[in-house]
C-alpha positions as CSV (number, residue, x, y, z in Angstrom):
1,M,150.8,146.5,89.7
2,N,154.1,144.6,89.0
3,K,156.6,147.3,88.5
4,F,159.8,145.3,88.5
5,K,160.0,143.4,85.2
6,T,163.2,142.0,83.7
7,Y,163.3,140.0,80.5
8,W,164.9,136.9,80.2
9,I,165.9,134.2,77.1
10,W,164.9,130.7,78.0
11,G,165.3,127.4,76.3
12,L,162.4,125.0,75.9
13,F,162.2,121.5,74.8
14,P,160.3,119.2,72.4
15,P,156.9,117.6,73.5
16,E,158.7,114.1,74.3
17,E,161.0,115.5,76.7
18,T,158.9,118.3,78.3
19,N,156.4,115.3,79.4
20,L,159.3,113.5,80.4
21,L,160.4,116.7,82.2
22,K,157.0,117.3,83.7
23,E,156.5,113.8,85.2
24,I,159.8,114.3,87.0
25,K,158.9,117.8,88.1
26,D,155.6,116.6,89.5
27,K,157.1,113.9,91.5
28,V,159.5,116.3,93.0
29,Q,156.8,118.7,93.9
30,S,154.7,116.3,95.5
31,K,157.7,116.3,98.2
32,L,158.9,119.9,98.0
33,T,156.1,122.5,97.5
34,S,156.8,125.0,94.8
35,P,155.1,127.9,92.6
36,F,154.0,126.8,89.1
37,F,156.7,127.4,86.7
38,E,157.2,126.4,83.0
39,T,160.0,123.7,82.4
40,H,163.1,125.7,80.8
41,I,166.6,126.2,81.0
42,T,167.7,130.0,81.4
43,I,170.1,130.9,78.6
44,A,170.5,134.8,78.8
45,G,169.4,137.9,80.9
46,P,168.4,139.8,82.5
47,Y,167.3,142.7,80.3
48,S,165.9,145.6,81.8
49,T,164.2,146.6,77.9
50,I,163.4,144.5,75.2
51,E,163.4,146.3,71.8
52,N,161.5,145.0,68.7
53,S,164.6,145.0,66.7
54,F,166.4,142.4,69.1
55,V,163.1,140.3,69.2
56,K,163.4,140.1,65.2
57,Q,166.9,139.5,65.3
58,L,166.6,137.0,68.1
59,K,163.8,135.1,65.9
60,T,166.2,135.2,62.6
61,F,168.8,133.8,64.7
62,V,167.2,130.9,66.0
63,E,165.5,129.9,63.0
64,N,168.7,129.8,61.3
65,N,170.3,127.4,63.7
66,A,169.6,123.6,64.9
67,G,168.7,122.9,68.2
68,L,171.3,122.1,70.7
69,I,172.0,119.2,72.8
70,L,172.4,119.3,76.3
71,N,174.5,117.0,78.5
72,V,173.0,116.3,81.9
73,K,174.9,115.9,84.9
74,G,172.2,114.6,87.4
75,Y,169.9,115.7,89.9
76,D,171.3,118.5,92.2
77,F,170.1,121.4,94.7
78,K,171.1,124.4,96.4
79,Q,169.8,126.5,99.2
80,E,168.4,129.1,97.0
81,M,164.9,130.1,95.8
82,F,165.3,129.5,92.0
83,E,167.9,126.7,92.5
84,S,166.2,124.7,95.2
85,F,165.9,121.3,93.0
86,Y,167.2,120.6,89.6
87,I,168.7,118.7,86.7
88,S,172.4,120.0,86.4
89,I,173.6,120.8,83.0
90,K,177.2,120.5,82.0
91,N,178.3,123.8,80.7
92,S,179.7,122.8,77.1
93,E,181.4,124.8,74.2
94,N,178.4,124.8,72.0
95,L,176.2,126.1,75.1
96,D,179.0,128.9,75.9
97,R,179.1,129.8,72.0
98,F,175.5,130.0,71.9
99,R,175.0,132.3,74.6
100,E,177.7,134.4,73.1
101,N,176.0,134.6,70.0
102,I,172.8,135.9,71.9
103,Y,175.4,138.2,73.8
104,D,176.4,139.8,70.4
105,L,172.7,140.6,69.4
106,K,172.1,142.3,73.0
107,K,174.5,142.4,75.8
108,F,173.9,141.0,79.2
109,D,176.2,140.1,82.0
110,L,177.9,137.1,80.2
111,N,180.5,137.5,83.4
112,R,177.6,136.5,85.6
113,E,178.2,133.0,87.2
114,Y,176.2,130.8,84.9
115,S,175.2,127.2,86.3
116,P,172.8,125.8,83.7
117,H,170.1,123.9,85.0
118,I,166.6,122.5,84.6
119,S,164.6,123.5,87.8
120,L,162.5,121.0,89.5
121,S,161.1,123.2,92.2
122,Y,161.4,126.7,93.6
123,G,161.6,127.5,97.2
124,N,163.3,126.7,100.7
125,H,163.4,123.0,101.1
126,E,165.2,120.7,103.6
127,I,168.6,119.3,102.4
128,K,167.7,116.2,104.1
129,E,164.4,115.8,102.0
130,K,166.4,116.8,99.1
131,F,168.8,113.8,99.5
132,R,166.1,111.6,99.9
133,L,164.5,112.6,97.0
134,I,167.5,112.1,94.7
135,S,167.4,108.4,95.8
136,K,163.9,108.0,94.9
137,L,164.0,109.8,91.4
138,P,164.7,108.0,88.0
139,V,168.1,108.1,86.7
140,F,167.9,110.6,83.8
141,K,169.2,110.0,80.5
142,K,172.6,111.6,79.5
143,T,171.3,114.3,77.1
144,I,168.4,116.1,76.3
145,Q,167.5,118.4,73.3
146,M,166.3,122.3,73.4
147,S,164.2,123.0,70.6
148,K,162.9,126.2,71.2
149,I,163.9,129.6,72.5
150,A,161.4,131.7,74.6
151,L,161.7,135.5,75.5
152,V,160.1,135.8,79.0
153,E,159.3,138.6,81.4
154,V,160.0,138.1,85.0
155,G,158.5,140.1,87.5
156,K,158.8,139.7,91.4
157,D,155.8,137.7,91.6
158,I,156.1,134.4,89.7
159,K,152.3,134.4,89.2
160,F,152.9,137.2,86.7
161,W,155.8,135.6,84.4
162,K,154.7,135.3,81.3
163,I,156.2,133.9,77.9
164,L,156.1,136.7,75.5
165,A,157.5,135.2,72.2
166,I,158.7,131.5,71.3
167,F,161.0,130.8,68.1
168,N,161.5,127.3,67.1
169,F,165.1,126.0,65.8
170,N,165.6,125.1,62.7
């Protein structure tokens, strides 16, 4: 039984961009072993509980807003499990304002360091291999659209992470 649960808000992408990201993620994971996870950008969280009223407010908020355009910096990595290898996203005024609007619906640690990114691999991998991989990947376009928001339940075991709801932008 998974007793440790938190809830997060993820940004998801339109099908064409999801497919492109999947192709890149598959190339990365052919070199860097990783557990399976949905391609996403973390927007807000963690929350220890989620009430139905928040879910309704989030749905209304998303449906009354246009999607966000995310500005890509490029490939990057850290020596951290959940930021092992990723596409780095520029922190923009629009992204900050979007996160603040979600914060207004339900508080989360807005002061926590936020490093927007789209993970391509989770795990502990050698730095040398990560540098080699960057040189072999295609140059990524400069923007990516976020077209949906997902409410996600996350536990210690990634196999039990699950998307509870998805809301499409206007």
